[in-house]
Backbone of each chain as ProteinMPNN parsed JSONL, in Angstrom:
{"seq_chain_A": "MIETSTLFTCLFLVLAILLACKSVLVVWLLKERVPDLVRKWRIRHHRSFLIVFLLLGFLATGMTCNQNQQTATFNTLYSLEKSTVAAYDGYLAAVLAGQARTNEVPKISHAFNDFQAAMVLAADTDQAGTNALAPPALVAQSADLLNLITVAKGAK", "coords_chain_A": {"N_chain_A": [[61.589, 24.334, 49.524], [58.412, 23.247, 48.132], [57.214, 22.69, 45.858], [55.103, 24.669, 43.156], [53.522, 22.378, 41.071], [54.229, 20.053, 42.367], [53.0, 20.073, 45.02], [50.428, 20.022, 44.392], [49.853, 18.08, 42.985], [50.31, 15.71, 45.204], [47.959, 16.706, 46.07], [46.082, 15.68, 43.851], [46.437, 12.791, 44.233], [45.885, 12.261, 47.115], [43.422, 13.154, 46.886], [42.614, 11.048, 45.174], [43.244, 8.474, 46.124], [41.478, 8.337, 49.088], [38.759, 8.399, 47.344], [39.269, 5.665, 46.413], [39.707, 4.624, 48.543], [36.339, 4.87, 50.034], [34.832, 4.042, 47.166], [35.885, 1.217, 48.158], [34.785, 0.603, 51.142], [31.835, 1.916, 50.325], [31.84, -0.715, 49.056], [31.548, -3.431, 50.266], [30.156, -2.005, 52.789], [27.76, -2.219, 51.826], [27.441, -4.31, 50.157], [27.16, -6.366, 52.707], [25.679, -5.581, 54.299], [23.56, -3.851, 54.16], [21.789, -5.5, 51.41], [19.242, -5.197, 49.486], [20.539, -2.599, 48.906], [21.965, -2.705, 46.962], [22.12, -2.439, 44.297], [21.712, 0.218, 44.226], [23.831, 1.781, 45.353], [26.004, 1.09, 43.168], [24.966, 2.849, 41.218], [26.942, 4.897, 43.081], [28.938, 4.476, 43.155], [29.743, 4.401, 40.849], [29.988, 6.454, 39.964], [32.333, 7.576, 41.698], [34.407, 6.11, 40.309], [34.512, 7.967, 38.35], [35.388, 9.744, 38.787], [37.604, 9.315, 39.978], [38.998, 8.03, 37.235], [38.804, 10.785, 35.634], [40.343, 11.96, 37.394], [42.866, 10.784, 37.217], [44.122, 11.524, 34.528], [43.921, 14.338, 34.167], [46.512, 13.852, 36.606], [47.929, 12.425, 35.532], [48.431, 14.911, 33.381], [49.586, 16.304, 35.248], [51.754, 15.313, 36.221], [53.146, 15.334, 33.807], [54.323, 17.609, 33.477], [56.804, 18.447, 32.664], [57.432, 17.85, 30.597], [57.054, 18.314, 27.262], [53.994, 20.215, 25.798], [52.517, 18.66, 23.859], [53.7, 15.887, 24.323], [53.334, 15.1, 26.638], [49.42, 15.227, 25.766], [50.437, 13.492, 24.209], [50.83, 10.766, 26.669], [48.528, 11.115, 27.729], [46.293, 9.916, 25.997], [47.242, 8.27, 24.646], [47.073, 6.417, 27.026], [44.346, 6.421, 27.334], [43.866, 5.161, 25.561], [44.765, 2.658, 24.68], [43.379, 1.972, 28.015], [40.925, 1.784, 27.297], [40.497, -0.056, 25.728], [40.546, -2.337, 26.618], [39.774, -3.022, 28.492], [37.29, -2.993, 26.651], [38.011, -4.871, 25.532], [37.708, -6.813, 27.528], [34.959, -7.196, 28.824], [34.195, -7.8, 25.911], [35.174, -10.453, 26.574], [33.98, -11.553, 28.396], [31.264, -12.054, 27.95], [31.601, -13.845, 25.801], [32.143, -15.917, 27.518], [29.526, -15.897, 29.22], [29.657, -15.156, 31.034], [28.114, -12.29, 30.69], [25.461, -10.653, 29.52], [23.659, -10.528, 26.793], [22.399, -8.371, 26.339], [22.794, -5.681, 25.784], [25.209, -5.498, 24.241], [25.055, -4.126, 21.3], [24.872, -1.308, 22.152], [27.159, -1.164, 23.937], [29.024, -1.252, 21.916], [28.866, 0.203, 19.961], [28.844, 3.321, 21.536], [31.753, 1.941, 22.2], [33.354, 2.618, 18.92], [32.327, 5.07, 18.482], [33.539, 6.716, 20.55], [36.856, 5.084, 19.73], [36.822, 6.916, 16.76], [36.483, 9.385, 17.314], [39.184, 9.258, 19.134], [40.958, 9.022, 16.912], [41.127, 11.514, 15.801], [41.643, 13.141, 17.837], [44.328, 12.445, 18.054], [45.055, 12.531, 15.776], [44.877, 15.229, 16.25], [46.456, 15.474, 18.263], [48.814, 14.942, 17.278], [49.662, 17.158, 14.854], [50.981, 19.261, 15.876], [49.191, 20.545, 17.929], [49.492, 21.713, 20.381], [46.946, 21.353, 22.271], [45.722, 20.445, 24.456], [44.265, 16.712, 26.287], [41.559, 16.434, 24.886], [38.585, 16.974, 26.701], [35.657, 16.334, 26.474], [36.304, 13.136, 25.332], [37.359, 11.867, 27.134], [35.523, 11.744, 28.987], [33.674, 10.661, 26.838], [34.947, 8.089, 27.239], [35.117, 7.475, 30.681], [32.802, 7.342, 30.37], [32.021, 5.253, 28.888], [32.95, 2.875, 30.388], [31.601, 2.548, 32.374], [29.276, 1.818, 31.406], [29.788, -0.921, 31.279], [30.75, -1.361, 32.753], [28.362, -1.78, 34.782], [27.481, -3.576, 33.11], [28.403, -6.282, 32.991], [27.279, -6.399, 35.438], [25.356, -6.554, 35.413], [24.386, -9.904, 35.289]], "CA_chain_A": [[60.121, 25.081, 49.174], [57.782, 23.149, 47.811], [56.749, 23.462, 44.322], [53.24, 23.98, 43.161], [53.252, 21.271, 40.759], [54.192, 18.759, 42.97], [51.637, 19.951, 45.32], [49.23, 20.124, 43.405], [49.864, 16.143, 42.524], [49.657, 14.979, 46.479], [46.037, 16.803, 46.567], [45.544, 14.65, 43.312], [46.964, 11.778, 45.109], [45.341, 12.448, 48.139], [42.065, 12.529, 46.676], [42.277, 9.451, 44.526], [43.523, 7.267, 47.753], [40.106, 8.486, 49.833], [37.892, 8.302, 46.554], [39.618, 4.472, 46.422], [39.008, 4.189, 49.819], [35.824, 5.262, 49.49], [34.451, 2.429, 47.071], [35.857, -0.441, 48.698], [33.932, 1.335, 51.826], [30.868, 0.823, 50.79], [30.11, -2.12, 48.136], [31.098, -3.847, 51.744], [29.054, -1.876, 53.677], [26.468, -2.398, 50.97], [26.567, -5.757, 50.722], [27.093, -7.13, 53.579], [24.501, -4.418, 55.273], [22.217, -3.549, 53.041], [21.921, -6.041, 50.515], [19.376, -4.255, 48.776], [21.04, -1.636, 48.423], [23.236, -2.952, 45.77], [21.85, -0.412, 42.978], [21.71, 1.763, 44.534], [25.659, 1.486, 45.194], [26.399, 0.716, 41.519], [25.565, 4.495, 40.467], [27.716, 5.825, 43.223], [30.944, 3.462, 42.613], [30.314, 4.863, 39.127], [29.724, 8.324, 40.068], [33.499, 8.021, 42.329], [35.01, 5.792, 39.631], [34.273, 8.81, 37.209], [35.864, 10.993, 39.097], [39.339, 8.856, 40.523], [38.673, 8.115, 36.218], [39.344, 12.338, 35.573], [41.585, 12.603, 37.879], [43.74, 10.389, 36.393], [43.614, 12.992, 33.717], [44.664, 14.785, 35.824], [47.662, 13.357, 36.601], [48.924, 12.384, 32.999], [49.168, 15.866, 32.455], [49.893, 16.29, 35.828], [53.215, 13.416, 36.251], [54.409, 15.331, 32.834], [54.176, 19.231, 33.658], [57.914, 19.267, 32.59], [57.934, 18.153, 29.136], [56.068, 19.541, 26.154], [52.625, 19.801, 25.779], [52.593, 17.174, 22.476], [53.885, 14.957, 25.182], [51.503, 14.889, 27.908], [48.637, 14.613, 26.208], [49.934, 11.999, 23.578], [49.907, 10.258, 27.123], [46.425, 10.856, 27.902], [45.571, 9.527, 24.873], [47.228, 6.869, 25.213], [46.608, 5.814, 28.753], [42.926, 6.561, 27.504], [43.195, 3.827, 24.712], [44.494, 1.175, 26.468], [42.864, 1.47, 29.461], [38.957, 1.71, 26.551], [40.431, -0.663, 25.038], [41.414, -4.215, 27.395], [38.086, -3.177, 29.393], [36.036, -3.397, 26.228], [37.985, -6.268, 25.45], [37.137, -7.756, 28.554], [33.777, -7.366, 27.998], [33.019, -8.541, 24.988], [34.939, -12.104, 26.056], [33.166, -12.323, 29.77], [29.438, -12.513, 26.776], [31.583, -15.205, 25.637], [32.248, -16.691, 28.201], [28.881, -16.741, 29.379], [29.109, -13.816, 32.206], [27.625, -10.649, 30.764], [24.941, -10.378, 29.225], [24.65, -10.502, 25.512], [21.823, -6.93, 25.618], [23.853, -4.901, 26.677], [26.165, -5.264, 22.899], [24.955, -3.272, 20.85], [24.473, -0.061, 22.806], [28.284, -0.04, 24.32], [29.583, -1.283, 20.767], [28.825, 1.883, 19.303], [29.884, 3.585, 22.538], [33.447, 2.309, 21.862], [33.28, 3.29, 17.596], [32.087, 6.488, 19.008], [35.433, 6.745, 20.981], [37.991, 5.234, 18.254], [36.09, 7.514, 15.757], [36.932, 10.319, 18.691], [40.537, 8.731, 19.634], [41.517, 9.132, 16.378], [41.248, 12.522, 15.684], [42.382, 13.525, 18.652], [45.321, 11.934, 18.041], [46.339, 13.94, 15.123], [45.143, 16.519, 16.262], [47.464, 16.386, 18.629], [50.372, 15.092, 16.321], [49.698, 17.821, 13.929], [51.726, 20.093, 16.895], [48.572, 22.01, 18.395], [49.687, 21.758, 21.101], [45.801, 20.831, 22.775], [45.162, 18.766, 25.768], [42.994, 16.31, 25.397], [39.486, 16.335, 24.7], [37.488, 16.565, 28.032], [34.493, 15.041, 25.907], [37.204, 11.734, 24.845], [37.703, 11.572, 28.569], [33.946, 11.33, 29.213], [32.772, 9.603, 26.024], [35.932, 6.912, 28.195], [34.432, 7.16, 31.648], [31.327, 6.81, 30.563], [31.771, 3.018, 27.782], [33.799, 2.149, 31.165], [30.814, 3.104, 33.562], [28.933, 0.787, 30.506], [30.423, -1.77, 30.92], [30.745, -2.202, 34.751], [26.95, -2.135, 34.759], [26.764, -5.104, 32.088], [29.338, -7.18, 33.629], [27.072, -6.755, 36.757], [23.645, -6.592, 35.884], [24.146, -10.81, 34.98]], "C_chain_A": [[59.284, 24.515, 48.109], [57.121, 23.673, 46.373], [55.502, 22.618, 43.93], [52.648, 22.914, 42.512], [53.412, 20.506, 41.207], [53.155, 18.931, 44.392], [50.632, 19.704, 44.662], [48.694, 18.306, 42.683], [49.39, 15.409, 44.099], [48.649, 15.387, 46.245], [45.536, 15.712, 45.59], [45.474, 13.508, 44.629], [45.705, 11.245, 45.555], [44.163, 11.754, 48.162], [41.666, 11.358, 45.975], [42.353, 8.117, 45.616], [41.874, 6.903, 48.089], [38.948, 8.232, 48.981], [38.072, 6.772, 46.47], [38.808, 3.482, 47.743], [37.081, 3.732, 50.019], [34.474, 3.935, 48.887], [34.541, 1.557, 47.406], [34.857, -0.297, 50.129], [32.253, 0.541, 51.485], [30.495, 0.046, 49.801], [30.379, -2.689, 49.523], [30.409, -3.87, 52.947], [27.99, -2.149, 53.024], [26.26, -3.829, 51.446], [26.85, -6.256, 51.192], [26.083, -6.816, 54.554], [23.325, -4.272, 54.951], [22.281, -4.034, 51.632], [21.321, -5.815, 48.891], [19.481, -3.169, 48.011], [22.439, -1.153, 47.153], [23.593, -1.954, 44.829], [21.906, 0.131, 42.866], [23.312, 2.022, 44.076], [26.638, 1.734, 43.643], [26.02, 2.837, 41.228], [25.632, 4.945, 41.409], [29.013, 4.98, 43.196], [30.409, 4.081, 41.05], [30.645, 6.357, 39.001], [32.008, 8.361, 40.731], [34.448, 6.723, 41.083], [34.974, 6.37, 38.717], [35.521, 9.489, 37.614], [37.474, 10.721, 39.524], [39.992, 8.251, 38.134], [39.547, 9.597, 36.131], [40.183, 12.441, 36.189], [42.71, 12.355, 37.38], [44.461, 10.542, 35.082], [44.614, 13.456, 33.834], [46.226, 15.14, 35.53], [48.574, 12.796, 35.963], [49.715, 13.71, 33.473], [50.19, 16.63, 33.562], [51.724, 16.716, 35.681], [54.033, 14.579, 35.284], [54.816, 16.981, 32.213], [55.461, 19.51, 32.298], [57.681, 18.985, 31.144], [56.722, 19.3, 28.349], [54.688, 19.082, 26.097], [52.252, 18.464, 25.105], [52.759, 15.846, 23.762], [53.303, 14.151, 25.716], [50.461, 14.695, 27.396], [48.643, 13.483, 24.949], [50.064, 10.754, 24.908], [49.308, 10.195, 27.961], [46.018, 9.992, 27.162], [45.984, 8.38, 24.916], [47.228, 5.837, 26.13], [44.747, 5.363, 28.503], [42.587, 5.155, 26.525], [42.811, 2.483, 24.738], [44.108, 0.685, 27.363], [40.525, 1.12, 28.638], [39.36, 0.285, 26.316], [40.366, -2.703, 25.235], [40.107, -3.879, 28.259], [36.793, -2.914, 28.22], [36.497, -5.282, 25.949], [37.73, -7.569, 26.121], [36.238, -7.752, 28.794], [33.439, -8.065, 27.69], [33.776, -10.594, 25.418], [35.005, -12.412, 27.879], [31.456, -12.827, 28.807], [30.063, -13.973, 25.94], [32.017, -16.169, 26.181], [31.216, -16.892, 28.97], [28.265, -15.915, 29.928], [28.587, -12.595, 32.509], [26.781, -10.894, 30.264], [24.816, -10.073, 27.642], [22.879, -8.899, 24.956], [22.352, -5.618, 25.569], [24.918, -4.712, 25.238], [26.241, -4.536, 22.707], [25.527, -2.065, 20.98], [26.204, 0.257, 22.82], [29.475, -0.392, 22.897], [29.379, -0.241, 20.249], [29.526, 2.578, 19.961], [31.139, 3.619, 21.833], [33.18, 2.814, 20.522], [33.09, 4.198, 18.29], [33.978, 7.3, 19.327], [36.232, 6.519, 19.927], [37.467, 6.269, 17.395], [36.828, 9.086, 16.737], [38.359, 11.218, 18.699], [40.884, 9.0, 18.087], [41.132, 10.252, 15.516], [41.496, 13.92, 16.102], [44.266, 13.599, 18.497], [46.361, 12.763, 16.455], [45.76, 15.059, 14.865], [46.058, 16.721, 17.191], [49.132, 16.124, 17.581], [50.378, 15.943, 15.528], [50.639, 19.044, 15.261], [50.538, 20.968, 17.404], [48.603, 22.594, 20.185], [48.258, 21.914, 22.432], [46.045, 20.459, 23.871], [44.246, 17.974, 25.502], [42.27, 16.416, 25.802], [39.54, 16.307, 25.972], [36.414, 15.865, 28.149], [35.263, 13.843, 25.683], [37.435, 11.27, 25.824], [37.038, 11.085, 28.99], [33.285, 10.554, 28.423], [33.522, 8.332, 27.546], [35.277, 6.526, 29.595], [32.929, 6.651, 31.239], [30.644, 4.862, 29.876], [32.607, 2.993, 29.502], [33.041, 2.033, 32.124], [29.643, 1.926, 32.951], [29.077, -0.723, 31.218], [30.278, -2.592, 32.179], [28.962, -2.49, 34.767], [26.423, -3.869, 33.861], [27.303, -5.853, 32.774], [28.518, -7.256, 34.858], [26.211, -6.639, 36.707], [23.428, -9.128, 35.911], [23.326, -11.626, 36.85]], "O_chain_A": [[59.3, 25.164, 47.063], [56.687, 24.771, 46.023], [55.031, 21.483, 44.009], [51.606, 22.4, 42.92], [52.759, 19.596, 40.696], [52.568, 17.925, 44.788], [50.168, 18.566, 44.737], [47.711, 17.746, 42.198], [48.378, 14.718, 44.214], [47.88, 14.438, 46.084], [44.755, 14.863, 46.019], [44.729, 13.442, 45.606], [44.878, 10.459, 45.092], [43.753, 10.735, 48.716], [40.596, 10.768, 46.128], [41.639, 7.124, 45.752], [41.192, 5.94, 47.738], [37.967, 7.829, 49.605], [36.957, 6.253, 46.438], [38.046, 2.53, 47.914], [36.651, 2.582, 50.114], [33.662, 3.266, 49.526], [33.637, 0.736, 47.253], [34.054, -1.227, 50.208], [31.687, -0.477, 51.884], [29.319, -0.102, 49.467], [29.395, -2.501, 50.238], [30.104, -4.744, 53.758], [27.033, -2.38, 53.763], [25.589, -4.386, 52.315], [27.149, -7.274, 50.567], [25.688, -7.567, 55.445], [22.26, -4.577, 55.488], [22.696, -3.312, 50.726], [21.87, -5.953, 47.798], [18.919, -2.799, 46.98], [23.184, -0.255, 46.762], [24.506, -1.17, 44.57], [22.1, 0.858, 41.892], [23.822, 2.317, 42.995], [27.629, 2.398, 43.337], [26.831, 3.755, 41.109], [24.678, 5.707, 41.565], [30.125, 5.503, 43.268], [31.256, 3.97, 40.164], [31.291, 7.082, 38.245], [32.815, 9.098, 40.164], [35.601, 6.718, 41.515], [35.355, 5.708, 37.751], [36.484, 9.734, 36.887], [38.37, 11.563, 39.46], [41.182, 8.167, 37.829], [40.73, 9.644, 36.47], [41.108, 13.092, 35.702], [43.542, 13.21, 37.076], [45.291, 9.735, 34.665], [45.804, 13.176, 33.688], [46.866, 15.947, 34.856], [49.805, 12.788, 35.965], [50.895, 13.826, 33.804], [51.178, 17.296, 33.253], [52.464, 17.637, 35.334], [55.186, 14.897, 35.576], [55.305, 17.398, 31.164], [55.353, 20.29, 31.351], [57.74, 19.973, 30.411], [56.042, 20.296, 28.591], [54.271, 17.939, 26.281], [51.806, 17.456, 25.651], [51.879, 15.006, 23.95], [52.878, 13.011, 25.527], [49.83, 13.914, 28.108], [47.683, 12.8, 24.591], [49.54, 9.69, 24.58], [49.374, 9.413, 28.909], [45.274, 9.147, 27.66], [45.249, 7.432, 25.194], [47.366, 4.626, 25.955], [44.072, 4.509, 29.079], [41.626, 4.387, 26.578], [41.856, 1.707, 24.774], [44.209, -0.483, 27.739], [39.503, 0.626, 29.114], [38.582, -0.589, 26.696], [40.238, -3.703, 24.528], [39.481, -4.863, 28.652], [35.633, -2.693, 28.568], [35.873, -6.338, 26.053], [37.596, -8.73, 25.736], [36.17, -8.815, 29.411], [32.725, -8.932, 28.193], [33.312, -11.631, 24.942], [35.758, -13.177, 28.481], [30.749, -13.793, 29.096], [29.365, -14.909, 25.55], [32.302, -17.22, 25.607], [31.343, -17.902, 29.662], [27.073, -15.628, 29.819], [28.474, -11.958, 33.556], [26.926, -12.117, 30.271], [25.731, -9.43, 27.126], [22.479, -8.597, 23.832], [21.831, -4.602, 25.108], [25.468, -3.611, 25.216], [27.026, -3.756, 23.246], [26.435, -1.649, 20.26], [26.737, 1.202, 22.237], [30.589, 0.131, 22.868], [30.483, 0.297, 20.17], [30.68, 2.792, 19.592], [31.636, 4.533, 21.175], [32.538, 3.844, 20.724], [34.023, 4.238, 19.093], [34.898, 7.909, 18.781], [36.459, 7.436, 19.138], [38.559, 6.836, 17.347], [37.897, 9.553, 16.345], [38.723, 12.383, 18.538], [41.726, 9.829, 18.429], [40.772, 9.925, 14.385], [41.569, 15.029, 15.573], [45.096, 14.473, 18.747], [47.482, 13.211, 16.215], [45.852, 15.777, 13.87], [46.605, 17.821, 17.257], [50.095, 16.85, 17.334], [51.469, 15.793, 14.978], [50.59, 20.059, 14.567], [50.761, 22.178, 17.36], [48.015, 23.449, 20.848], [48.527, 22.537, 23.459], [47.18, 19.986, 23.918], [43.398, 18.236, 24.649], [42.05, 16.519, 27.009], [40.448, 15.681, 26.519], [36.025, 15.134, 29.06], [34.42, 13.021, 26.041], [37.801, 10.097, 25.757], [37.294, 10.003, 29.518], [32.423, 9.792, 28.858], [32.874, 7.894, 28.497], [34.896, 5.364, 29.736], [32.201, 5.793, 31.737], [29.786, 4.003, 30.079], [33.216, 3.97, 29.068], [33.542, 1.384, 33.042], [29.109, 1.177, 33.768], [28.113, -1.396, 31.584], [29.934, -3.725, 32.517], [28.561, -3.653, 34.756], [25.559, -4.739, 33.969], [26.459, -6.361, 33.512], [28.881, -8.186, 35.578], [25.634, -6.534, 37.79], [22.463, -9.636, 36.482], [22.899, -12.78, 36.885]]}, "seq_chain_B": "MWAALIPIIATYGLPLAEKLVEKWMSGTPPTPADFAELRALANQNSTAQANAVIAQLGLSPTDPKAQQIIALVK", "coords_chain_B": {"N_chain_B": [[50.817, 9.128, 41.57], [50.219, 6.453, 41.861], [48.609, 6.597, 43.002], [46.017, 6.671, 41.382], [46.844, 4.705, 39.764], [46.556, 1.723, 40.656], [44.096, 1.952, 40.785], [44.234, 0.935, 37.725], [45.848, -0.59, 38.082], [44.11, -2.567, 39.355], [42.033, -3.189, 37.53], [42.293, -3.996, 34.891], [44.801, -5.073, 35.619], [48.654, -5.368, 36.2], [50.02, -5.881, 33.834], [49.433, -3.512, 31.36], [49.607, -2.075, 33.048], [52.475, -1.79, 33.955], [53.089, -0.797, 30.787], [51.837, 1.459, 30.546], [53.439, 3.027, 32.687], [55.868, 2.85, 31.325], [55.746, 4.48, 29.436], [54.798, 7.051, 30.5], [57.113, 8.021, 32.054], [59.079, 7.823, 30.674], [59.391, 10.275, 29.464], [60.646, 11.367, 27.034], [59.664, 12.761, 23.835], [57.013, 12.016, 21.268], [57.299, 9.792, 19.262], [57.012, 9.622, 15.678], [56.739, 6.648, 14.641], [54.816, 5.994, 17.533], [53.388, 7.441, 16.867], [51.93, 6.13, 15.208], [50.899, 3.438, 16.299], [48.969, 4.603, 18.352], [47.074, 5.304, 16.508], [46.664, 2.801, 14.95], [45.613, 1.438, 16.967], [43.332, 3.015, 17.025], [41.952, 3.087, 14.771], [40.443, 0.752, 14.826], [37.747, -0.689, 15.026], [34.726, -1.894, 17.045], [34.273, -4.376, 15.655], [36.425, -5.111, 14.617], [37.66, -5.394, 16.877], [35.671, -7.524, 18.153], [36.779, -9.661, 16.867], [39.256, -10.007, 17.233], [39.467, -10.62, 19.695], [37.789, -12.881, 20.287], [39.865, -14.44, 18.684], [41.878, -14.603, 20.195], [41.164, -16.325, 22.426], [40.199, -18.709, 21.243], [38.069, -19.436, 19.429], [36.816, -20.804, 17.213], [35.815, -19.441, 14.069], [33.355, -19.857, 12.67], [31.983, -20.872, 15.268], [29.118, -20.529, 16.543], [28.437, -19.042, 19.01], [31.104, -16.727, 18.849], [29.612, -16.178, 16.846], [27.765, -15.089, 16.904], [28.268, -12.855, 18.254], [29.635, -11.04, 16.988], [27.23, -10.626, 15.252], [26.225, -8.795, 16.501], [27.302, -7.061, 17.662], [27.57, -5.483, 15.517]], "CA_chain_B": [[50.733, 8.433, 40.407], [50.891, 5.556, 42.414], [46.948, 6.34, 42.976], [45.566, 6.737, 39.989], [48.303, 3.077, 38.334], [46.276, 1.074, 41.332], [42.564, 1.022, 40.028], [44.475, 0.969, 36.824], [46.373, -1.924, 38.002], [42.876, -3.675, 39.819], [41.338, -3.803, 36.37], [42.922, -4.232, 33.508], [46.133, -5.7, 35.257], [49.826, -5.441, 36.052], [51.471, -5.63, 32.296], [49.403, -2.689, 31.147], [50.428, -0.4, 33.984], [53.885, -1.073, 33.548], [53.782, -0.159, 29.62], [51.855, 3.895, 30.844], [54.138, 3.561, 33.627], [56.443, 3.409, 30.902], [55.697, 6.014, 28.55], [54.565, 8.23, 31.241], [59.032, 8.374, 32.544], [60.03, 7.979, 29.621], [59.49, 11.977, 28.528], [60.379, 11.322, 24.994], [58.461, 13.141, 22.337], [56.49, 10.463, 20.805], [57.782, 9.626, 17.215], [55.924, 9.027, 14.02], [55.634, 4.975, 15.115], [54.203, 5.824, 18.153], [51.934, 7.892, 17.136], [50.879, 5.569, 14.119], [50.918, 2.844, 16.89], [48.444, 5.461, 18.394], [46.429, 5.557, 15.517], [46.151, 2.14, 14.803], [44.409, 1.38, 17.861], [42.021, 3.706, 17.421], [41.135, 2.686, 13.761], [40.276, -0.87, 15.384], [36.237, -0.729, 14.879], [33.967, -2.713, 17.276], [34.057, -5.987, 15.226], [37.771, -5.991, 14.129], [37.733, -6.113, 18.333], [35.335, -8.642, 18.955], [37.995, -10.751, 16.238], [40.183, -10.043, 17.796], [38.737, -11.281, 20.36], [37.313, -14.206, 19.696], [40.86, -15.114, 18.342], [42.937, -14.609, 21.899], [40.131, -16.88, 23.369], [41.043, -19.533, 20.869], [36.797, -19.932, 19.535], [36.258, -20.819, 14.926], [35.158, -18.029, 13.428], [32.018, -20.641, 12.762], [31.241, -20.851, 16.316], [28.031, -19.582, 17.182], [28.758, -17.823, 19.949], [31.712, -15.849, 17.889], [29.009, -15.285, 15.226], [26.407, -13.416, 17.79], [28.765, -11.58, 18.842], [30.029, -10.866, 15.024], [26.172, -10.123, 14.562], [25.871, -8.462, 18.203], [28.443, -5.916, 17.255], [28.474, -4.613, 13.68]], "C_chain_B": [[50.284, 6.94, 41.085], [48.519, 5.538, 42.622], [46.044, 6.198, 42.365], [46.105, 5.025, 39.474], [46.6, 2.382, 39.536], [44.905, 0.713, 41.078], [43.108, 0.825, 38.749], [44.681, -0.976, 37.126], [45.028, -3.456, 38.929], [42.401, -4.459, 38.607], [41.848, -4.453, 35.718], [44.58, -5.101, 34.594], [47.508, -4.918, 35.227], [50.906, -4.833, 34.084], [51.33, -4.106, 31.598], [49.34, -1.436, 31.866], [51.612, -0.222, 33.712], [53.547, -0.424, 31.862], [52.99, 1.659, 29.95], [53.18, 3.606, 31.485], [55.475, 3.957, 32.374], [56.714, 4.404, 30.432], [55.162, 7.068, 29.615], [56.467, 9.141, 32.053], [59.813, 8.758, 31.613], [60.619, 9.07, 29.272], [59.861, 12.412, 27.593], [59.379, 11.843, 24.425], [57.824, 11.652, 21.974], [56.615, 10.874, 19.17], [56.754, 9.207, 16.459], [55.081, 7.67, 14.382], [54.974, 5.521, 16.412], [52.332, 6.67, 18.17], [50.849, 7.287, 15.737], [50.294, 4.578, 15.158], [49.412, 3.322, 18.257], [46.739, 5.469, 17.609], [45.69, 3.938, 14.433], [45.206, 1.048, 15.731], [43.438, 1.893, 17.979], [41.844, 3.514, 16.409], [40.458, 1.502, 14.364], [38.341, -1.045, 15.896], [35.257, -1.572, 16.361], [34.301, -4.498, 16.641], [35.635, -6.361, 14.578], [38.089, -6.083, 16.024], [37.738, -7.023, 19.011], [36.429, -9.572, 17.831], [38.924, -11.65, 16.792], [40.363, -10.964, 19.344], [38.798, -12.975, 20.389], [38.61, -15.657, 18.956], [41.687, -16.007, 19.739], [42.562, -15.791, 22.46], [40.447, -18.578, 22.466], [39.641, -20.584, 20.101], [36.968, -19.923, 17.558], [35.301, -19.276, 15.489], [33.518, -18.215, 13.63], [31.246, -20.452, 13.658], [29.912, -19.937, 16.71], [27.425, -18.936, 17.979], [29.034, -16.768, 19.329], [30.145, -15.044, 16.768], [27.918, -14.661, 15.77], [27.014, -12.89, 17.895], [29.236, -10.936, 17.712], [28.574, -9.393, 15.203], [25.407, -8.324, 15.187], [26.678, -6.595, 18.274], [28.632, -4.925, 16.685], [26.795, -3.204, 14.183]], "O_chain_B": [[49.896, 6.261, 40.135], [47.618, 4.728, 42.407], [45.11, 5.524, 42.797], [45.381, 4.378, 38.717], [45.513, 2.682, 39.042], [44.48, -0.442, 41.103], [42.165, 0.275, 38.18], [44.13, -2.004, 36.73], [45.116, -4.681, 39.01], [42.314, -5.679, 38.463], [41.901, -5.663, 35.936], [45.369, -5.716, 33.876], [47.652, -3.978, 34.445], [51.735, -4.066, 33.592], [52.313, -3.439, 31.274], [49.129, -0.27, 31.53], [52.101, 0.845, 33.341], [53.9, 0.755, 31.83], [53.504, 2.735, 29.645], [54.15, 3.951, 30.808], [56.018, 5.062, 32.392], [57.618, 5.183, 30.735], [55.252, 8.204, 29.15], [56.761, 10.293, 32.373], [60.752, 9.55, 31.532], [61.783, 9.202, 28.894], [59.638, 13.54, 27.153], [58.24, 11.385, 24.519], [58.144, 10.528, 22.359], [56.25, 11.731, 18.365], [55.789, 8.496, 16.739], [53.88, 7.413, 14.457], [53.824, 5.349, 16.009], [51.227, 6.658, 18.711], [49.731, 7.635, 15.358], [49.065, 4.644, 15.142], [48.944, 2.427, 18.962], [45.627, 5.607, 18.119], [44.761, 3.899, 13.626], [44.408, 0.184, 15.367], [42.581, 1.557, 18.797], [40.675, 3.882, 16.521], [39.298, 1.712, 14.01], [37.919, -1.468, 16.973], [36.225, -2.331, 16.302], [34.496, -5.516, 17.305], [35.999, -7.464, 14.171], [38.846, -6.993, 16.363], [38.516, -7.507, 19.833], [36.945, -10.437, 18.538], [39.264, -12.829, 16.889], [41.237, -11.711, 19.784], [39.649, -13.86, 20.485], [38.52, -16.873, 18.785], [41.937, -17.16, 20.089], [43.444, -16.44, 23.022], [40.895, -19.517, 23.124], [39.696, -21.812, 20.028], [37.232, -18.921, 16.894], [34.712, -18.636, 16.359], [32.695, -17.509, 14.214], [30.104, -20.026, 13.486], [29.922, -18.777, 17.12], [26.327, -18.382, 17.924], [28.208, -15.898, 19.051], [29.883, -13.95, 16.268], [27.228, -13.818, 15.197], [26.588, -11.769, 17.619], [28.935, -9.752, 17.86], [28.623, -8.164, 15.254], [24.707, -7.4, 14.772], [26.483, -5.498, 18.798], [29.317, -3.92, 16.873], [26.581, -2.22, 13.474]]}, "name": "protein", "num_of_chains": 2, "seq": "MIETSTLFTCLFLVLAILLACKSVLVVWLLKERVPDLVRKWRIRHHRSFLIVFLLLGFLATGMTCNQNQQTATFNTLYSLEKSTVAAYDGYLAAVLAGQARTNEVPKISHAFNDFQAAMVLAADTDQAGTNALAPPALVAQSADLLNLITVAKGAKMWAALIPIIATYGLPLAEKLVEKWMSGTPPTPADFAELRALANQNSTAQANAVIAQLGLSPTDPKAQQIIALVK"}
């Protein structure tokens, strides 16, 4: 008998693979066939990226459902923090290397600071043992920031 | 798990993904040191992060590019 949690994990797995394949296919098709629509693709691609990113959060929580809630939330927060900081560092490095424009730096930096402030609060809440889930708003903030960075990097 | 990790590996590289897998698979409850690490990371604002990136790239803080970035991230 398959456990329900295993079934859901498999479902998320299949959905995430399909979304990743769709993103790759859309990139290829638009770049090869309809270059004028590349800009439009970016919007679609970001939407897919956002969904994959949200799935990551669900997966991280689902994979750790045999652990206690504090551990699961910590792992989700840690993953979000590491991914977001790595993306921001990569963006700044690209700007310094002249591979991305400076126009969006203030906006992205402001969003980064907001995310960091929210992360400190979330970490405090988790450590206090409230058994709270990772705040969906924080996951969305991170996804929005990654989208901004992807757009800014692609705009050069 | 791999479906979630593949985009991360593609975007940020294998070392980060490895570290995340290690965290997820360990199953041990987070220690105060783990929380301190997370909080230390989260306490880095945009200016601190920009300074770290400038140092990683081997640029001098007096470099015009570095100064421009520092001014922009504030």
